C-alpha atoms as an extended CHARMM CRD file, in Angstrom:
* protein
*
       278  EXT
         1         1  MET       CA             13.6240000000       62.8630000000       24.3640000000  PROA      1               0.0000000000
         2         2  SER       CA             17.3910000000       61.9400000000       24.9630000000  PROA      2               0.0000000000
         3         3  ILE       CA             20.1910000000       64.5940000000       24.7250000000  PROA      3               0.0000000000
         4         4  GLU       CA             23.2620000000       63.4840000000       22.8270000000  PROA      4               0.0000000000
         5         5  THR       CA             26.7020000000       65.1870000000       22.7410000000  PROA      5               0.0000000000
         6         6  ALA       CA             26.4070000000       68.8570000000       22.8750000000  PROA      6               0.0000000000
         7         7  PHE       CA             25.9060000000       70.7700000000       19.5860000000  PROA      7               0.0000000000
         8         8  GLN       CA             29.5190000000       71.6400000000       18.2220000000  PROA      8               0.0000000000
         9         9  SER       CA             30.2450000000       73.1190000000       14.8110000000  PROA      9               0.0000000000
        10        10  SER       CA             33.2080000000       74.6910000000       13.0870000000  PROA      10              0.0000000000
        11        11  VAL       CA             30.7150000000       77.0730000000       11.5490000000  PROA      11              0.0000000000
        12        12  GLN       CA             29.5490000000       80.0100000000       13.8910000000  PROA      12              0.0000000000
        13        13  TYR       CA             26.6970000000       82.6810000000       12.8660000000  PROA      13              0.0000000000
        14        14  ARG       CA             25.7050000000       86.1150000000       13.9840000000  PROA      14              0.0000000000
        15        15  LEU       CA             22.1390000000       85.5660000000       15.1040000000  PROA      15              0.0000000000
        16        16  LEU       CA             19.9930000000       88.2920000000       14.6330000000  PROA      16              0.0000000000
        17        17  THR       CA             16.1450000000       88.9080000000       16.1010000000  PROA      17              0.0000000000
        18        18  VAL       CA             14.0470000000       90.9900000000       13.8710000000  PROA      18              0.0000000000
        19        19  HSD       CA             10.8270000000       92.3750000000       15.4080000000  PROA      19              0.0000000000
        20        20  TYR       CA              8.2720000000       92.8440000000       12.6420000000  PROA      20              0.0000000000
        21        21  ALA       CA              4.8040000000       93.0740000000       14.3730000000  PROA      21              0.0000000000
        22        22  SER       CA              3.2820000000       93.5980000000       17.9950000000  PROA      22              0.0000000000
        23        23  SER       CA             -0.1820000000       92.5490000000       19.4730000000  PROA      23              0.0000000000
        24        24  PRO       CA             -2.2200000000       95.3100000000       21.0750000000  PROA      24              0.0000000000
        25        25  ALA       CA             -0.3910000000       96.6460000000       24.1960000000  PROA      25              0.0000000000
        26        26  GLY       CA             -3.5820000000       95.9740000000       26.2800000000  PROA      26              0.0000000000
        27        27  ARG       CA             -3.2740000000       92.1440000000       25.5980000000  PROA      27              0.0000000000
        28        28  LYS       CA             -3.8710000000       90.4340000000       29.0380000000  PROA      28              0.0000000000
        29        29  ALA       CA             -1.5480000000       87.6860000000       30.5640000000  PROA      29              0.0000000000
        30        30  GLN       CA             -4.4990000000       85.4060000000       30.9960000000  PROA      30              0.0000000000
        31        31  HSD       CA             -4.4450000000       84.9690000000       26.8130000000  PROA      31              0.0000000000
        32        32  ASN       CA             -0.8960000000       83.4900000000       27.2140000000  PROA      32              0.0000000000
        33        33  PHE       CA             -1.3300000000       80.4970000000       29.6380000000  PROA      33              0.0000000000
        34        34  MET       CA             -3.6250000000       77.6110000000       29.9790000000  PROA      34              0.0000000000
        35        35  SER       CA             -4.6750000000       78.0130000000       33.5360000000  PROA      35              0.0000000000
        36        36  ALA       CA             -4.8360000000       81.1840000000       35.5220000000  PROA      36              0.0000000000
        37        37  VAL       CA             -1.7600000000       82.7860000000       36.9580000000  PROA      37              0.0000000000
        38        38  ASP       CA             -1.3800000000       85.4150000000       39.6910000000  PROA      38              0.0000000000
        39        39  PHE       CA             -0.6660000000       88.1640000000       37.3910000000  PROA      39              0.0000000000
        40        40  HSD       CA             -3.5870000000       87.3690000000       34.7540000000  PROA      40              0.0000000000
        41        41  ASP       CA             -4.9700000000       90.9930000000       34.9180000000  PROA      41              0.0000000000
        42        42  VAL       CA             -1.6460000000       92.6840000000       34.0510000000  PROA      42              0.0000000000
        43        43  PRO       CA             -1.0570000000       93.6250000000       30.3230000000  PROA      43              0.0000000000
        44        44  MET       CA              1.1380000000       90.9790000000       28.5840000000  PROA      44              0.0000000000
        45        45  PRO       CA              1.4650000000       91.6920000000       24.8430000000  PROA      45              0.0000000000
        46        46  LEU       CA              3.1220000000       89.5360000000       22.1670000000  PROA      46              0.0000000000
        47        47  ASP       CA              5.9270000000       90.4400000000       19.8030000000  PROA      47              0.0000000000
        48        48  PHE       CA              6.1940000000       88.7670000000       16.5800000000  PROA      48              0.0000000000
        49        49  PHE       CA             10.1230000000       87.9680000000       15.5570000000  PROA      49              0.0000000000
        50        50  VAL       CA             12.0390000000       86.1790000000       12.6300000000  PROA      50              0.0000000000
        51        51  TRP       CA             15.6240000000       85.3240000000       13.0680000000  PROA      51              0.0000000000
        52        52  VAL       CA             18.5480000000       85.8860000000       10.7500000000  PROA      52              0.0000000000
        53        53  ALA       CA             21.6720000000       83.7140000000       10.9660000000  PROA      53              0.0000000000
        54        54  VAL       CA             24.5430000000       85.1220000000        8.9370000000  PROA      54              0.0000000000
        55        55  SER       CA             27.7640000000       83.3100000000        8.3400000000  PROA      55              0.0000000000
        56        56  ASP       CA             30.6690000000       83.9040000000        5.8410000000  PROA      56              0.0000000000
        57        57  ASP       CA             28.6980000000       82.1040000000        3.0140000000  PROA      57              0.0000000000
        58        58  ARG       CA             25.0360000000       81.8530000000        4.1800000000  PROA      58              0.0000000000
        59        59  VAL       CA             22.0770000000       83.8980000000        5.0730000000  PROA      59              0.0000000000
        60        60  VAL       CA             19.7570000000       81.6740000000        6.9300000000  PROA      60              0.0000000000
        61        61  LEU       CA             16.1660000000       82.8670000000        7.9980000000  PROA      61              0.0000000000
        62        62  ILE       CA             14.5860000000       80.9410000000       10.6570000000  PROA      62              0.0000000000
        63        63  ASP       CA             10.7350000000       81.5820000000       10.0990000000  PROA      63              0.0000000000
        64        64  SER       CA              9.7300000000       84.3120000000        7.7490000000  PROA      64              0.0000000000
        65        65  GLY       CA              6.8650000000       86.0570000000        9.2710000000  PROA      65              0.0000000000
        66        66  CYS       CA              3.8250000000       87.5230000000        7.4480000000  PROA      66              0.0000000000
        67        67  ASP       CA              2.6850000000       90.3870000000        5.1860000000  PROA      67              0.0000000000
        68        68  GLU       CA              1.2680000000       93.3340000000        6.4620000000  PROA      68              0.0000000000
        69        69  GLU       CA             -2.2740000000       92.4790000000        5.0600000000  PROA      69              0.0000000000
        70        70  THR       CA             -2.4090000000       89.3230000000        6.8520000000  PROA      70              0.0000000000
        71        71  CYS       CA             -1.0570000000       90.6850000000       10.0930000000  PROA      71              0.0000000000
        72        72  VAL       CA             -3.6730000000       93.4730000000       10.2550000000  PROA      72              0.0000000000
        73        73  GLU       CA             -6.5700000000       91.0030000000        9.2370000000  PROA      73              0.0000000000
        74        74  ARG       CA             -5.6340000000       89.0650000000       12.4000000000  PROA      74              0.0000000000
        75        75  GLY       CA             -5.9380000000       92.0060000000       14.5610000000  PROA      75              0.0000000000
        76        76  HSD       CA             -2.0560000000       92.8090000000       15.0820000000  PROA      76              0.0000000000
        77        77  ILE       CA              0.1040000000       95.7950000000       14.4660000000  PROA      77              0.0000000000
        78        78  PHE       CA              2.6300000000       95.6500000000       11.5100000000  PROA      78              0.0000000000
        79        79  HSD       CA              5.9430000000       97.2140000000       11.9230000000  PROA      79              0.0000000000
        80        80  GLN       CA              8.1640000000       96.1410000000        9.0000000000  PROA      80              0.0000000000
        81        81  CYS       CA              8.3930000000       93.4420000000        6.5090000000  PROA      81              0.0000000000
        82        82  PRO       CA             11.5080000000       91.0380000000        7.3970000000  PROA      82              0.0000000000
        83        83  THR       CA             12.8090000000       92.0040000000        3.9060000000  PROA      83              0.0000000000
        84        84  GLU       CA             13.2000000000       95.7690000000        4.9750000000  PROA      84              0.0000000000
        85        85  ALA       CA             15.0390000000       94.5110000000        8.0960000000  PROA      85              0.0000000000
        86        86  LEU       CA             17.2190000000       92.5210000000        5.8760000000  PROA      86              0.0000000000
        87        87  ARG       CA             17.9740000000       95.4840000000        3.5380000000  PROA      87              0.0000000000
        88        88  SER       CA             18.9260000000       97.7140000000        6.3420000000  PROA      88              0.0000000000
        89        89  LEU       CA             21.5090000000       95.0020000000        7.4540000000  PROA      89              0.0000000000
        90        90  GLY       CA             22.8640000000       95.3440000000        3.8990000000  PROA      90              0.0000000000
        91        91  LEU       CA             21.3160000000       92.2100000000        2.9150000000  PROA      91              0.0000000000
        92        92  SER       CA             18.9510000000       91.5740000000       -0.1720000000  PROA      92              0.0000000000
        93        93  PRO       CA             16.1390000000       88.9510000000        0.1060000000  PROA      93              0.0000000000
        94        94  GLU       CA             17.8330000000       87.3930000000       -2.8000000000  PROA      94              0.0000000000
        95        95  ALA       CA             20.9440000000       86.4830000000       -0.7290000000  PROA      95              0.0000000000
        96        96  VAL       CA             18.9190000000       84.5910000000        1.6020000000  PROA      96              0.0000000000
        97        97  THR       CA             20.1620000000       80.8890000000        0.9840000000  PROA      97              0.0000000000
        98        98  ASP       CA             17.6490000000       79.0480000000        3.4350000000  PROA      98              0.0000000000
        99        99  VAL       CA             14.6120000000       79.3490000000        5.2600000000  PROA      99              0.0000000000
       100       100  VAL       CA             14.1020000000       76.9540000000        8.1480000000  PROA      100             0.0000000000
       101       101  VAL       CA             10.5550000000       76.7450000000        9.3110000000  PROA      101             0.0000000000
       102       102  THR       CA              9.7770000000       76.0280000000       12.7380000000  PROA      102             0.0000000000
       103       103  HSD       CA              6.1070000000       75.4260000000       12.1070000000  PROA      103             0.0000000000
       104       104  MET       CA              3.6170000000       76.6570000000        9.4900000000  PROA      104             0.0000000000
       105       105  HSD       CA              1.4130000000       79.0080000000       11.5220000000  PROA      105             0.0000000000
       106       106  TRP       CA              0.4390000000       82.0510000000       10.0310000000  PROA      106             0.0000000000
       107       107  ASP       CA              3.1630000000       84.4490000000       11.5820000000  PROA      107             0.0000000000
       108       108  HSD       CA              5.9330000000       82.0890000000       10.8240000000  PROA      108             0.0000000000
       109       109  LEU       CA              5.3960000000       81.0130000000        7.0180000000  PROA      109             0.0000000000
       110       110  GLY       CA              4.5260000000       84.0860000000        5.0010000000  PROA      110             0.0000000000
       111       111  ASN       CA              6.8780000000       86.0690000000        2.4940000000  PROA      111             0.0000000000
       112       112  LEU       CA              8.4580000000       82.6350000000        1.0600000000  PROA      112             0.0000000000
       113       113  GLU       CA              7.8600000000       84.2080000000       -2.4580000000  PROA      113             0.0000000000
       114       114  LYS       CA             10.2830000000       87.0090000000       -1.6150000000  PROA      114             0.0000000000
       115       115  PHE       CA             13.3320000000       84.7040000000       -0.9650000000  PROA      115             0.0000000000
       116       116  PRO       CA             13.3610000000       83.0440000000       -4.4920000000  PROA      116             0.0000000000
       117       117  ASN       CA             16.8680000000       81.7180000000       -3.8220000000  PROA      117             0.0000000000
       118       118  ALA       CA             16.3470000000       80.1110000000       -0.7610000000  PROA      118             0.0000000000
       119       119  HSD       CA             15.8330000000       76.4640000000        0.0180000000  PROA      119             0.0000000000
       120       120  ILE       CA             13.1490000000       75.6850000000        2.4800000000  PROA      120             0.0000000000
       121       121  TYR       CA             13.1190000000       73.1730000000        5.4460000000  PROA      121             0.0000000000
       122       122  VAL       CA             10.0090000000       72.0860000000        7.1660000000  PROA      122             0.0000000000
       123       123  HSD       CA              8.9790000000       68.9660000000        9.3470000000  PROA      123             0.0000000000
       124       124  LYS       CA              6.8190000000       66.7730000000        7.5210000000  PROA      124             0.0000000000
       125       125  SER       CA              4.1440000000       66.2960000000       10.1570000000  PROA      125             0.0000000000
       126       126  GLU       CA              3.5720000000       69.9060000000        9.8230000000  PROA      126             0.0000000000
       127       127  MET       CA              2.8380000000       69.5760000000        5.9950000000  PROA      127             0.0000000000
       128       128  GLN       CA              0.9620000000       66.5000000000        6.6450000000  PROA      128             0.0000000000
       129       129  HSD       CA             -1.2260000000       68.3690000000        9.2410000000  PROA      129             0.0000000000
       130       130  ALA       CA             -1.6980000000       71.7700000000        7.3090000000  PROA      130             0.0000000000
       131       131  THR       CA             -2.7420000000       69.9380000000        4.1360000000  PROA      131             0.0000000000
       132       132  GLY       CA             -4.8750000000       67.0760000000        5.7340000000  PROA      132             0.0000000000
       133       133  CYS       CA             -8.0650000000       66.0640000000        7.3090000000  PROA      133             0.0000000000
       134       134  ALA       CA             -7.1990000000       68.1770000000       10.5440000000  PROA      134             0.0000000000
       135       135  MET       CA             -8.0760000000       71.1030000000        8.3990000000  PROA      135             0.0000000000
       136       136  CYS       CA            -11.6090000000       70.0050000000        8.4160000000  PROA      136             0.0000000000
       137       137  HSD       CA            -11.9270000000       71.7570000000       11.9280000000  PROA      137             0.0000000000
       138       138  ASP       CA            -12.0430000000       75.2620000000       12.0750000000  PROA      138             0.0000000000
       139       139  THR       CA            -10.1200000000       75.4580000000       15.5410000000  PROA      139             0.0000000000
       140       140  LEU       CA             -7.2180000000       73.4600000000       14.0360000000  PROA      140             0.0000000000
       141       141  ARG       CA             -7.4790000000       75.4230000000       10.5470000000  PROA      141             0.0000000000
       142       142  ARG       CA             -7.2140000000       78.7510000000       12.5040000000  PROA      142             0.0000000000
       143       143  PRO       CA             -3.6180000000       79.2000000000       12.9840000000  PROA      143             0.0000000000
       144       144  TYR       CA             -2.6480000000       78.4860000000        9.2510000000  PROA      144             0.0000000000
       145       145  ASP       CA             -3.1260000000       80.7370000000        6.0200000000  PROA      145             0.0000000000
       146       146  VAL       CA             -4.0820000000       78.7750000000        3.0660000000  PROA      146             0.0000000000
       147       147  GLU       CA             -2.1740000000       81.1400000000        0.9020000000  PROA      147             0.0000000000
       148       148  GLN       CA              1.1030000000       80.6150000000        2.7770000000  PROA      148             0.0000000000
       149       149  VAL       CA              0.6070000000       76.8810000000        2.7120000000  PROA      149             0.0000000000
       150       150  CYS       CA              0.1940000000       76.9320000000       -1.0000000000  PROA      150             0.0000000000
       151       151  SER       CA              3.4620000000       78.9110000000       -1.1960000000  PROA      151             0.0000000000
       152       152  VAL       CA              5.0110000000       75.8810000000        0.3170000000  PROA      152             0.0000000000
       153       153  LEU       CA              3.5870000000       73.5800000000       -2.1550000000  PROA      153             0.0000000000
       154       154  ARG       CA              4.6510000000       75.5980000000       -5.0720000000  PROA      154             0.0000000000
       155       155  ALA       CA              8.3740000000       75.7320000000       -3.6170000000  PROA      155             0.0000000000
       156       156  LEU       CA              7.9450000000       71.9320000000       -3.0950000000  PROA      156             0.0000000000
       157       157  TYR       CA              7.2500000000       71.5250000000       -6.9220000000  PROA      157             0.0000000000
       158       158  ALA       CA             10.1770000000       73.8060000000       -7.8990000000  PROA      158             0.0000000000
       159       159  GLY       CA             12.3540000000       71.3720000000       -5.9150000000  PROA      159             0.0000000000
       160       160  ARG       CA             13.1430000000       73.9420000000       -3.0500000000  PROA      160             0.0000000000
       161       161  VAL       CA             11.7370000000       72.0270000000       -0.3410000000  PROA      161             0.0000000000
       162       162  SER       CA             13.3990000000       69.3940000000        2.2060000000  PROA      162             0.0000000000
       163       163  PHE       CA             11.2100000000       67.7090000000        4.8840000000  PROA      163             0.0000000000
       164       164  THR       CA             12.8350000000       67.1090000000        8.4170000000  PROA      164             0.0000000000
       165       165  ASP       CA             11.6970000000       64.0980000000       10.4080000000  PROA      165             0.0000000000
       166       166  SER       CA             14.2410000000       63.8500000000       13.1870000000  PROA      166             0.0000000000
       167       167  ILE       CA             17.2960000000       65.5440000000       15.1020000000  PROA      167             0.0000000000
       168       168  GLU       CA             19.3630000000       66.6840000000       12.1880000000  PROA      168             0.0000000000
       169       169  GLU       CA             21.9150000000       69.2740000000       11.1450000000  PROA      169             0.0000000000
       170       170  VAL       CA             20.1470000000       70.5630000000        8.2590000000  PROA      170             0.0000000000
       171       171  ILE       CA             22.8800000000       73.3260000000        7.4980000000  PROA      171             0.0000000000
       172       172  PRO       CA             26.3510000000       73.4210000000        8.6500000000  PROA      172             0.0000000000
       173       173  GLY       CA             26.0750000000       75.0040000000       12.3490000000  PROA      173             0.0000000000
       174       174  ILE       CA             22.1690000000       74.8020000000       12.4070000000  PROA      174             0.0000000000
       175       175  ARG       CA             20.1790000000       71.7090000000       14.0710000000  PROA      175             0.0000000000
       176       176  VAL       CA             16.6170000000       71.2750000000       14.2520000000  PROA      176             0.0000000000
       177       177  ARG       CA             14.5670000000       69.1730000000       16.6840000000  PROA      177             0.0000000000
       178       178  PRO       CA             11.1390000000       68.3660000000       16.4810000000  PROA      178             0.0000000000
       179       179  VAL       CA              9.1330000000       68.7400000000       19.7710000000  PROA      179             0.0000000000
       180       180  GLY       CA              5.3560000000       69.1760000000       18.6970000000  PROA      180             0.0000000000
       181       181  GLY       CA              2.9660000000       70.6220000000       21.2290000000  PROA      181             0.0000000000
       182       182  HSD       CA              1.9580000000       73.8130000000       20.1270000000  PROA      182             0.0000000000
       183       183  ALA       CA              1.6700000000       72.4070000000       16.4230000000  PROA      183             0.0000000000
       184       184  PRO       CA              2.3900000000       68.6940000000       15.4950000000  PROA      184             0.0000000000
       185       185  GLY       CA              5.4650000000       69.5790000000       13.4380000000  PROA      185             0.0000000000
       186       186  LEU       CA              7.0780000000       72.2440000000       15.5870000000  PROA      186             0.0000000000
       187       187  GLN       CA             10.8160000000       72.0740000000       15.8240000000  PROA      187             0.0000000000
       188       188  ILE       CA             13.1260000000       74.1430000000       17.7540000000  PROA      188             0.0000000000
       189       189  VAL       CA             16.4350000000       75.3550000000       16.2560000000  PROA      189             0.0000000000
       190       190  GLU       CA             20.0320000000       75.4480000000       17.6820000000  PROA      190             0.0000000000
       191       191  VAL       CA             22.3270000000       77.6900000000       16.0900000000  PROA      191             0.0000000000
       192       192  ALA       CA             26.0100000000       77.6980000000       16.5530000000  PROA      192             0.0000000000
       193       193  THR       CA             27.4320000000       81.1890000000       17.6570000000  PROA      193             0.0000000000
       194       194  ALA       CA             30.5360000000       82.7080000000       19.3860000000  PROA      194             0.0000000000
       195       195  ARG       CA             28.8950000000       82.5150000000       22.7120000000  PROA      195             0.0000000000
       196       196  GLY       CA             27.7330000000       78.9130000000       22.3080000000  PROA      196             0.0000000000
       197       197  PRO       CA             24.7590000000       77.0460000000       20.7030000000  PROA      197             0.0000000000
       198       198  ILE       CA             21.6150000000       79.4270000000       21.0180000000  PROA      198             0.0000000000
       199       199  VAL       CA             18.3000000000       77.5890000000       21.3410000000  PROA      199             0.0000000000
       200       200  LEU       CA             15.5890000000       79.1180000000       19.2020000000  PROA      200             0.0000000000
       201       201  ALA       CA             12.4240000000       78.0090000000       20.9420000000  PROA      201             0.0000000000
       202       202  SER       CA              9.9670000000       79.5540000000       18.7450000000  PROA      202             0.0000000000
       203       203  ASP       CA              6.5410000000       78.4850000000       19.9140000000  PROA      203             0.0000000000
       204       204  ALA       CA              7.6870000000       75.6200000000       22.1700000000  PROA      204             0.0000000000
       205       205  MET       CA              8.0300000000       78.5560000000       24.7050000000  PROA      205             0.0000000000
       206       206  HSD       CA              6.1000000000       82.0190000000       23.6760000000  PROA      206             0.0000000000
       207       207  PHE       CA              7.2270000000       83.8040000000       26.4930000000  PROA      207             0.0000000000
       208       208  TYR       CA             10.0770000000       83.2370000000       29.2700000000  PROA      208             0.0000000000
       209       209  ALA       CA              7.2130000000       82.8820000000       31.6550000000  PROA      209             0.0000000000
       210       210  ASN       CA              5.8260000000       79.8200000000       30.0270000000  PROA      210             0.0000000000
       211       211  GLY       CA              8.9570000000       78.2060000000       30.8510000000  PROA      211             0.0000000000
       212       212  GLU       CA              9.3540000000       79.8280000000       34.3250000000  PROA      212             0.0000000000
       213       213  LEU       CA              5.7970000000       78.5910000000       35.4710000000  PROA      213             0.0000000000
       214       214  THR       CA              5.8220000000       75.5560000000       33.2610000000  PROA      214             0.0000000000
       215       215  ASN       CA              2.5370000000       76.6400000000       32.1380000000  PROA      215             0.0000000000
       216       216  PRO       CA              1.6720000000       76.0510000000       28.3530000000  PROA      216             0.0000000000
       217       217  TYR       CA              0.5120000000       78.8010000000       25.8230000000  PROA      217             0.0000000000
       218       218  PRO       CA             -3.0960000000       77.8370000000       25.1280000000  PROA      218             0.0000000000
       219       219  VAL       CA             -2.7870000000       77.1530000000       21.3930000000  PROA      219             0.0000000000
       220       220  ILE       CA             -1.7590000000       73.7980000000       21.7840000000  PROA      220             0.0000000000
       221       221  VAL       CA             -2.3190000000       70.2840000000       19.9720000000  PROA      221             0.0000000000
       222       222  ASN       CA             -0.5960000000       68.0710000000       22.5130000000  PROA      222             0.0000000000
       223       223  VAL       CA              0.1430000000       69.2110000000       26.2520000000  PROA      223             0.0000000000
       224       224  LEU       CA              2.3020000000       66.1050000000       26.9310000000  PROA      224             0.0000000000
       225       225  ASP       CA              4.6040000000       67.3120000000       23.8110000000  PROA      225             0.0000000000
       226       226  TYR       CA              4.4150000000       70.8330000000       24.7950000000  PROA      226             0.0000000000
       227       227  MET       CA              5.5880000000       69.9990000000       28.7080000000  PROA      227             0.0000000000
       228       228  ASN       CA              8.4420000000       67.7070000000       27.3920000000  PROA      228             0.0000000000
       229       229  GLY       CA              9.4970000000       70.4620000000       25.1550000000  PROA      229             0.0000000000
       230       230  LEU       CA              9.8130000000       72.9500000000       27.9720000000  PROA      230             0.0000000000
       231       231  SER       CA             11.9490000000       70.4000000000       29.5970000000  PROA      231             0.0000000000
       232       232  LEU       CA             13.9880000000       69.6990000000       26.6160000000  PROA      232             0.0000000000
       233       233  LEU       CA             14.7920000000       73.3790000000       26.4720000000  PROA      233             0.0000000000
       234       234  LYS       CA             16.3740000000       73.6770000000       29.8390000000  PROA      234             0.0000000000
       235       235  LYS       CA             18.3130000000       70.6730000000       29.2500000000  PROA      235             0.0000000000
       236       236  LEU       CA             19.6840000000       71.6540000000       26.0630000000  PROA      236             0.0000000000
       237       237  ALA       CA             20.5860000000       75.3580000000       26.9210000000  PROA      237             0.0000000000
       238       238  ALA       CA             23.9900000000       76.1400000000       28.4820000000  PROA      238             0.0000000000
       239       239  THR       CA             22.1610000000       79.0180000000       30.6520000000  PROA      239             0.0000000000
       240       240  PRO       CA             18.7010000000       80.4150000000       30.5170000000  PROA      240             0.0000000000
       241       241  ASP       CA             19.9870000000       83.0460000000       28.3410000000  PROA      241             0.0000000000
       242       242  HSD       CA             20.7820000000       80.4720000000       25.7960000000  PROA      242             0.0000000000
       243       243  VAL       CA             17.3120000000       80.0180000000       24.9910000000  PROA      243             0.0000000000
       244       244  ILE       CA             15.2140000000       82.6080000000       22.8710000000  PROA      244             0.0000000000
       245       245  PRO       CA             11.5720000000       82.3090000000       23.3710000000  PROA      245             0.0000000000
       246       246  GLY       CA              9.0800000000       83.0500000000       20.4260000000  PROA      246             0.0000000000
       247       247  HSD       CA              7.0940000000       86.2690000000       21.2230000000  PROA      247             0.0000000000
       248       248  ASP       CA              8.4510000000       87.8010000000       24.3680000000  PROA      248             0.0000000000
       249       249  PRO       CA              8.8680000000       91.5150000000       24.3570000000  PROA      249             0.0000000000
       250       250  LYS       CA             11.5580000000       91.4430000000       27.0820000000  PROA      250             0.0000000000
       251       251  LEU       CA             14.0400000000       90.2890000000       24.3020000000  PROA      251             0.0000000000
       252       252  ARG       CA             13.9810000000       93.8260000000       23.3360000000  PROA      252             0.0000000000
       253       253  ASP       CA             15.5110000000       95.0160000000       26.4740000000  PROA      253             0.0000000000
       254       254  ARG       CA             17.7880000000       91.9430000000       27.3960000000  PROA      254             0.0000000000
       255       255  PHE       CA             20.0150000000       92.0530000000       24.0360000000  PROA      255             0.0000000000
       256       256  PRO       CA             22.0390000000       94.6730000000       22.4000000000  PROA      256             0.0000000000
       257       257  ALA       CA             20.1740000000       96.5270000000       19.5040000000  PROA      257             0.0000000000
       258       258  VAL       CA             22.0850000000       96.4110000000       16.2210000000  PROA      258             0.0000000000
       259       259  PRO       CA             23.3060000000      100.3810000000       15.9300000000  PROA      259             0.0000000000
       260       260  GLY       CA             21.2740000000      101.9370000000       13.2730000000  PROA      260             0.0000000000
       261       261  VAL       CA             18.9220000000       99.4260000000       12.2580000000  PROA      261             0.0000000000
       262       262  GLU       CA             15.3330000000       99.4660000000       13.4210000000  PROA      262             0.0000000000
       263       263  GLY       CA             13.9380000000       96.7240000000       15.1420000000  PROA      263             0.0000000000
       264       264  VAL       CA             16.7830000000       94.3540000000       15.0550000000  PROA      264             0.0000000000
       265       265  TRP       CA             18.6180000000       92.6840000000       18.2160000000  PROA      265             0.0000000000
       266       266  ASP       CA             21.9120000000       90.7360000000       18.2690000000  PROA      266             0.0000000000
       267       267  VAL       CA             21.2780000000       87.5330000000       20.3110000000  PROA      267             0.0000000000
       268       268  SER       CA             24.7040000000       86.1130000000       19.4970000000  PROA      268             0.0000000000
       269       269  GLN       CA             26.1530000000       88.9320000000       21.8860000000  PROA      269             0.0000000000
       270       270  PRO       CA             25.9000000000       88.4730000000       25.6470000000  PROA      270             0.0000000000
       271       271  PRO       CA             22.6270000000       89.8040000000       27.3550000000  PROA      271             0.0000000000
       272       272  LEU       CA             22.5190000000       93.2610000000       28.8220000000  PROA      272             0.0000000000
       273       273  VAL       CA             20.0420000000       91.9100000000       31.4580000000  PROA      273             0.0000000000
       274       274  SER       CA             20.2300000000       88.2060000000       32.2710000000  PROA      274             0.0000000000
       275       275  ALA       CA             16.9930000000       86.1270000000       32.4210000000  PROA      275             0.0000000000
       276       276  ALA       CA             18.1390000000       84.9310000000       35.8290000000  PROA      276             0.0000000000
       277       277  ALA       CA             17.1020000000       88.3360000000       37.0600000000  PROA      277             0.0000000000
       278       278  ASP       CA             13.5990000000       87.5720000000       36.9170000000  PROA      278             0.0000000000
């Protein structure tokens, strides 16, 4: 994977992390790595996030979370619908102009019907995987939700879906890069902000520790692609604080919370605690 000129854009976004669900607090670290690590007996729960990028003329949702019923059925703790967080920020769901889907797993693809004016971007390999012969196998089918997949099909037939295939700036100031690994069509997202491009790793790096230990998360379809993705994240980011992992509760301590809004942090601001402190 080659790295071309650093991402530059005249458009800048305020980039917010929305915490919408959590896994049970006692979840062990051994669930989060392919092989055993020294701290495998300590608690290491997952947080579930979506990201909101706001510019002068766009409201872009990077991933759209899931609904309460789906979350609870899968054994997790639901905190708020992303639409509630948007309203707390003074933004209506109808104001969302675009949804960039990092991949189509159940915790990243829900609620699309709640954003009726949004154009949706998803990698073509992910759509092929989620609707093809791979879904004959329960293990490969498990991370997907059939109703969510059907919501993409409905949006496609309504003319609201574009398929990504390569490195491209899908929206001014927002660039996607396919990496695969965790899912065939997983793509990381670079967002131009006042402190430089922020790299949303999504599930190319669930936790900071996945990158620090170069130890993949065990839900994976291609180990080599995952490892190459970790290497790419380090090359793309100006500093470790410019990479945002997909599920790490540490985010909630590292970045400033948005005043008066529950469960939202501003990752376009400098961190309160640097990732280098680990």
